[in-house]
MARVEX-547547 format. One record per residue (C-alpha): x, y, z; residue in three letters. Coordinates in steps of 0.02 Angstrom, whole numbers. Example, Ala and Ser with C-alpha at 12.3 -4.5 7.8 and 13.67 -1.06 7.14 Angstrom:
# MARVEX-547547
NODE      u      v      w resn
NODE    615   -225    390  ala
NODE    684    -53    357  ser
//
This chain:
# MARVEX-547547
NODE      u      v      w resn
NODE   5572   1233  10268  unk
NODE   5506   1055  10249  unk
NODE   5327    992  10252  unk
NODE   5271    843  10357  unk
NODE   5307    724  10214  unk
NODE   5487    786  10201  unk
NODE   5460    887  10042  unk
NODE   5551   1054  10040  unk
NODE   5439   1208  10037  unk
NODE   5515   1364   9959  unk
NODE   5458   1543   9936  unk
NODE   5412   1599   9760  unk
NODE   5567   1709   9754  unk
NODE   5675   1557   9789  unk
NODE   5582   1457   9657  unk
NODE   5618   1596   9531  unk
NODE   5803   1598   9582  unk
NODE   5815   1410   9557  unk
NODE   5723   1420   9392  unk
NODE   5847   1549   9331  unk
NODE   5985   1430   9385  unk
NODE   5916   1288   9278  unk
NODE   5780   1208   9385  unk
NODE   5618   1154   9300  unk
NODE   5462   1243   9364  unk
NODE   5301   1143   9339  unk
NODE   5127   1215   9366  unk
NODE   5012   1070   9412  unk
NODE   4848   1167   9405  unk
NODE   4713   1117   9281  unk
NODE   4712   1193   9107  unk
NODE   4563   1305   9147  unk
NODE   4653   1375   9300  unk
NODE   4807   1417   9198  unk
NODE   4701   1500   9063  unk
NODE   4720   1666   9153  unk
NODE   4908   1651   9177  unk
NODE   5052   1554   9256  unk
NODE   5228   1587   9321  unk
NODE   5335   1642   9175  unk
NODE   5427   1495   9100  unk
NODE   5329   1365   9198  unk
NODE   5275   1204   9111  unk
NODE   5090   1170   9133  unk
NODE   5047    990   9175  unk
NODE   4883    948   9264  unk
NODE   4913    850   9423  unk
NODE   4817    700   9357  unk
NODE   4933    687   9206  unk
NODE   5097    720   9296  unk
NODE   5150    540   9331  unk
NODE   5117    490   9150  unk
NODE   5204    639   9069  unk
NODE   5350    679   9183  unk
NODE   5473    559   9100  unk
NODE   5454    649   8933  unk
NODE   5469    820   9014  unk
NODE   5612    784   9136  unk
NODE   5702    624   9086  unk
NODE   5846    651   9209  unk
NODE   5786    609   9385  unk
NODE   5926    712   9462  unk
NODE   5858    874   9388  unk
NODE   5801   1006   9511  unk
NODE   5611   1026   9501  unk
NODE   5499   1156   9584  unk
NODE   5312   1122   9584  unk
NODE   5177   1254   9597  unk
NODE   4986   1254   9607  unk
NODE   4861   1385   9664  unk
NODE   4902   1392   9850  unk
NODE   5034   1260   9883  unk
NODE   4934   1104   9931  unk
NODE   4924   1009   9767  unk
NODE   5106   1045   9731  unk
NODE   5154    955   9892  unk
NODE   5058    803   9835  unk
NODE   5136    816   9661  unk
NODE   5309    819   9739  unk
NODE   5268    662   9837  unk
NODE   5212    576   9677  unk
NODE   5374    620   9590  unk
NODE   5475    565   9741  unk
NODE   5396    392   9726  unk
NODE   5448    390   9543  unk
NODE   5629    416   9591  unk
NODE   5651    604   9571  unk
NODE   5770    670   9703  unk
NODE   5778    861   9700  unk
NODE   5600    918   9730  unk
NODE   5523   1073   9805  unk
NODE   5347   1142   9824  unk
NODE   5314   1329   9800  unk
NODE   5236   1392   9960  unk
NODE   5079   1494   9925  unk
NODE   5077   1439   9744  unk
NODE   5031   1552   9600  unk
NODE   4925   1665   9710  unk
NODE   5078   1714   9812  unk
NODE   5189   1716   9658  unk
NODE   5077   1845   9574  unk
NODE   5051   1945   9735  unk
NODE   5239   1965   9754  unk
NODE   5250   2037   9578  unk
NODE   5356   1898   9504  unk
NODE   5356   1871   9315  unk
NODE   5190   1804   9251  unk
NODE   5156   1730   9080  unk
NODE   4986   1786   9021  unk
NODE   4868   1644   8979  unk
NODE   4761   1617   8826  unk
NODE   4615   1699   8917  unk
NODE   4611   1848   9033  unk
NODE   4556   1828   9213  unk
NODE   4376   1877   9177  unk
NODE   4359   1752   9035  unk
NODE   4446   1614   9132  unk
NODE   4320   1634   9273  unk
NODE   4167   1669   9165  unk
NODE   4192   1518   9051  unk
NODE   4268   1401   9182  unk
NODE   4133   1269   9156  unk
NODE   4169   1266   8970  unk
NODE   4355   1251   9003  unk
NODE   4324   1092   9104  unk
NODE   4250   1007   8951  unk
NODE   4385    920   8847  unk
NODE   4279    950   8692  unk
NODE   4288   1138   8723  unk
NODE   4436   1183   8834  unk
NODE   4540   1339   8808  unk
NODE   4559   1314   8620  unk
NODE   4372   1292   8595  unk
NODE   4330   1442   8701  unk
NODE   4451   1546   8600  unk
NODE   4361   1489   8441  unk
NODE   4195   1544   8515  unk
NODE   4269   1712   8565  unk
NODE   4332   1739   8388  unk
NODE   4170   1686   8304  unk
NODE   4046   1797   8211  unk
NODE   3865   1743   8213  unk
NODE   3722   1830   8122  unk
NODE   3554   1820   8210  unk
NODE   3414   1859   8089  unk
NODE   3269   1913   8197  unk
NODE   3279   1972   8378  unk
NODE   3110   1900   8426  unk
NODE   3047   1732   8489  unk
NODE   3185   1622   8418  unk
NODE   3317   1757   8424  unk
NODE   3290   1789   8610  unk
NODE   3354   1622   8679  unk
NODE   3483   1610   8540  unk
NODE   3552   1782   8578  unk
NODE   3556   1755   8766  unk
NODE   3646   1588   8759  unk
NODE   3767   1638   8621  unk
NODE   3816   1790   8724  unk
NODE   3829   1684   8881  unk
NODE   3940   1560   8788  unk
NODE   4058   1701   8740  unk
NODE   4029   1708   8552  unk
NODE   4138   1857   8507  unk
NODE   4025   1954   8388  unk
NODE   3837   1944   8369  unk
NODE   3755   2036   8225  unk
NODE   3572   2071   8260  unk
NODE   3466   2097   8104  unk
NODE   3289   2158   8136  unk
NODE   3185   2308   8082  unk
NODE   3046   2294   8211  unk
NODE   3007   2382   8375  unk
NODE   2967   2301   8542  unk
NODE   2780   2284   8573  unk
NODE   2693   2227   8730  unk
NODE   2624   2074   8638  unk
NODE   2805   2018   8609  unk
NODE   2843   1998   8793  unk
NODE   2748   1833   8812  unk
NODE   2889   1744   8720  unk
NODE   3026   1866   8669  unk
NODE   3124   1862   8832  unk
NODE   3265   1974   8771  unk
NODE   3149   2121   8793  unk
NODE   3067   2204   8943  unk
NODE   2913   2307   8979  unk
NODE   3019   2462   9006  unk
NODE   3088   2447   8829  unk
NODE   2922   2438   8736  unk
NODE   2937   2553   8586  unk
NODE   3126   2535   8567  unk
NODE   3198   2453   8411  unk
NODE   3220   2268   8448  unk
NODE   3403   2277   8401  unk
NODE   3436   2411   8533  unk
NODE   3331   2323   8664  unk
NODE   3423   2161   8630  unk
NODE   3592   2248   8639  unk
NODE   3550   2315   8812  unk
NODE   3503   2142   8876  unk
NODE   3649   2049   8796  unk
NODE   3782   2172   8854  unk
NODE   3709   2167   9029  unk
NODE   3734   1979   9026  unk
NODE   3908   1983   8949  unk
NODE   3993   2151   8920  unk
NODE   4134   2064   8826  unk
NODE   4025   2016   8678  unk
NODE   4024   2138   8533  unk
NODE   3848   2175   8473  unk
NODE   3825   2243   8297  unk
NODE   3652   2309   8259  unk
NODE   3575   2309   8086  unk
NODE   3404   2387   8094  unk
NODE   3346   2325   7926  unk
NODE   3232   2200   7844  unk
NODE   3317   2070   7737  unk
NODE   3292   2112   7553  unk
NODE   3364   2052   7390  unk
NODE   3468   2211   7383  unk
NODE   3549   2190   7555  unk
NODE   3549   2006   7603  unk
NODE   3728   1967   7554  unk
NODE   3795   2127   7630  unk
NODE   3708   2091   7796  unk
NODE   3766   1911   7820  unk
NODE   3933   1907   7729  unk
NODE   4088   1863   7834  unk
NODE   3992   1772   7970  unk
NODE   4035   1596   8027  unk
NODE   3855   1542   8058  unk
NODE   3684   1618   8021  unk
NODE   3537   1581   8136  unk
NODE   3366   1595   8057  unk
NODE   3251   1678   8183  unk
NODE   3133   1746   8052  unk
NODE   2945   1722   8056  unk
NODE   2907   1729   7869  unk
NODE   2942   1631   7711  unk
NODE   3012   1774   7604  unk
NODE   3155   1802   7727  unk
NODE   3192   1616   7739  unk
NODE   3204   1594   7550  unk
NODE   3321   1743   7538  unk
NODE   3429   1678   7682  unk
NODE   3438   1505   7606  unk
NODE   3495   1571   7437  unk
NODE   3624   1689   7511  unk
NODE   3696   1561   7632  unk
NODE   3714   1438   7489  unk
NODE   3806   1563   7381  unk
NODE   3916   1625   7524  unk
NODE   3942   1448   7592  unk
NODE   3887   1493   7769  unk
NODE   3799   1363   7878  unk
NODE   3617   1409   7908  unk
NODE   3531   1349   8067  unk
NODE   3346   1342   8027  unk
NODE   3206   1351   8155  unk
NODE   3019   1381   8144  unk
NODE   2871   1377   8264  unk
NODE   2683   1366   8239  unk
NODE   2555   1358   8379  unk
NODE   2619   1208   8481  unk
NODE   2747   1134   8361  unk
NODE   2921   1179   8303  unk
NODE   3061   1113   8194  unk
NODE   3249   1133   8179  unk
NODE   3379   1084   8049  unk
NODE   3547   1137   7980  unk
NODE   3581   1179   7798  unk
NODE   3769   1184   7768  unk
NODE   3826   1228   7593  unk
NODE   4003   1172   7636  unk
NODE   3940    993   7645  unk
NODE   3906    915   7474  unk
NODE   3774    801   7550  unk
NODE   3679    939   7640  unk
NODE   3504    983   7583  unk
NODE   3446   1163   7577  unk
NODE   3287   1248   7634  unk
NODE   3208   1221   7463  unk
NODE   3233   1034   7478  unk
NODE   3108   1050   7621  unk
NODE   2996   1184   7544  unk
NODE   3029   1188   7355  unk
NODE   2912   1333   7322  unk
NODE   2841   1472   7431  unk
NODE   2667   1435   7498  unk
NODE   2521   1551   7477  unk
NODE   2506   1681   7615  unk
NODE   2343   1601   7674  unk
NODE   2432   1435   7698  unk
NODE   2573   1507   7804  unk
NODE   2503   1615   7945  unk
NODE   2631   1691   8061  unk
NODE   2625   1698   8251  unk
NODE   2520   1856   8250  unk
NODE   2387   1766   8150  unk
NODE   2395   1588   8217  unk
NODE   2464   1612   8393  unk
NODE   2606   1520   8477  unk
NODE   2635   1445   8649  unk
NODE   2754   1567   8734  unk
NODE   2882   1438   8789  unk
NODE   2894   1353   8618  unk
NODE   3012   1479   8535  unk
NODE   3124   1460   8688  unk
NODE   3139   1273   8661  unk
NODE   3168   1286   8473  unk
NODE   3285   1435   8489  unk
NODE   3392   1341   8614  unk
NODE   3403   1192   8497  unk
NODE   3461   1310   8360  unk
NODE   3592   1383   8477  unk
NODE   3654   1209   8520  unk
NODE   3678   1174   8335  unk
NODE   3768   1340   8308  unk
NODE   3890   1309   8451  unk
NODE   3926   1133   8388  unk
NODE   3963   1203   8215  unk
NODE   4079   1336   8286  unk
NODE   4173   1209   8391  unk
NODE   4173   1071   8261  unk
NODE   4103    943   8384  unk
NODE   3957    822   8387  unk
NODE   3840    773   8247  unk
NODE   3745    917   8169  unk
NODE   3566    911   8107  unk
NODE   3623    916   7926  unk
NODE   3509    795   7833  unk
NODE   3388    783   7979  unk
NODE   3233    880   8027  unk
NODE   3198    879   8214  unk
NODE   3015    909   8254  unk
NODE   2947    951   8427  unk
NODE   2767    938   8488  unk
NODE   2744   1039   8647  unk
NODE   2575    964   8690  unk
NODE   2639    786   8679  unk
NODE   2812    834   8747  unk
NODE   2887    728   8608  unk
NODE   3022    740   8476  unk
NODE   3018    659   8305  unk
NODE   3165    653   8186  unk
NODE   3139    646   7998  unk
NODE   3271    610   7868  unk
NODE   3295    758   7754  unk
NODE   3406    704   7609  unk
NODE   3464    821   7472  unk
NODE   3340    826   7329  unk
NODE   3430    806   7161  unk
NODE   3286    901   7079  unk
NODE   3283   1041   7208  unk
NODE   3257   1211   7126  unk
NODE   3384   1284   7246  unk
NODE   3529   1161   7256  unk
NODE   3488   1025   7129  unk
NODE   3596    983   6979  unk
NODE   3486   1083   6862  unk
NODE   3461   1233   6977  unk
NODE   3505   1402   6902  unk
NODE   3533   1560   7003  unk
NODE   3456   1713   6921  unk
NODE   3485   1834   7064  unk
NODE   3395   1866   7225  unk
NODE   3211   1909   7223  unk
NODE   3092   1985   7350  unk
NODE   2954   1857   7349  unk
NODE   2816   1935   7456  unk
NODE   2711   1957   7298  unk
NODE   2749   1778   7246  unk
NODE   2688   1713   7414  unk
NODE   2525   1807   7405  unk
NODE   2498   1760   7223  unk
NODE   2508   1571   7246  unk
//
């Protein structure tokens, strides 16, 4: 059978027979479409790249070539393009990969299964992410310290992005006063541990993400055990003792720490990455713990409900960039947001050579629970 443009249309079974006889089968769908699978042995070349790449793939213009797409339309156009380039023995697979798979012909499984290929299709369209980047996200382990105001947007968007394993670390229960800003939780789950409530919400959004729950408060005795073997740690804590512990442990374990904090109508975000010799640490920003009276938490000072959402999303953006190795991270920069003015301000945050945490003269004498230190200052 021949199409209107004179290109031969063949059934998938005939395409397979010709392929077994030495013909080249080319799948001209986009990379994200082929992520779920393609005809076995087919060479994947997106239609837009075909004219540029065909000479390297099939240097002999007398070679028999069968072209396939999803349903058989793009492959006809691809055959016409190759005909203009001087290729003589061309055929388009009628019904494309859909018919090929429906007829039970050999299929080569893609890098992603069908669910992942559809779920993350908008990521796959981004050259900076693509199939390889999505696979990195799906293999990543992220620790989320705190399943509250900052942890809610971070958890939701990390799960939506397909981060493979999320470890939720929180010892609190859901209270009604949380619901004004902690959107992971729901009225029906008041009284549940936040880790369990968060797991329910995150698995409802993306069942493919593995949720590990650690119902515990970070202490000197457990901090390394809780965050070890993670690719990124997101600081969703609401107190200085936890932040100092996290900072020390992430430095020693060389895990990037994405810092975020909110207070009333303002918030700030940065990245402390011990793998980068130029990166500051949390103690470059706050060398010593403040007195408890100088550092009220949300329960004492209040916070605009939407503010943790904004800051938590900025933290998530930094975490995803770190996992993918793209963009410019906030290492060495402190991004400050004023909700009332709807304005951002960026401050340089260089490494302090005299920092008690990462400076040249800093000595590590073990982890310490510093609640008493905070209240004693």
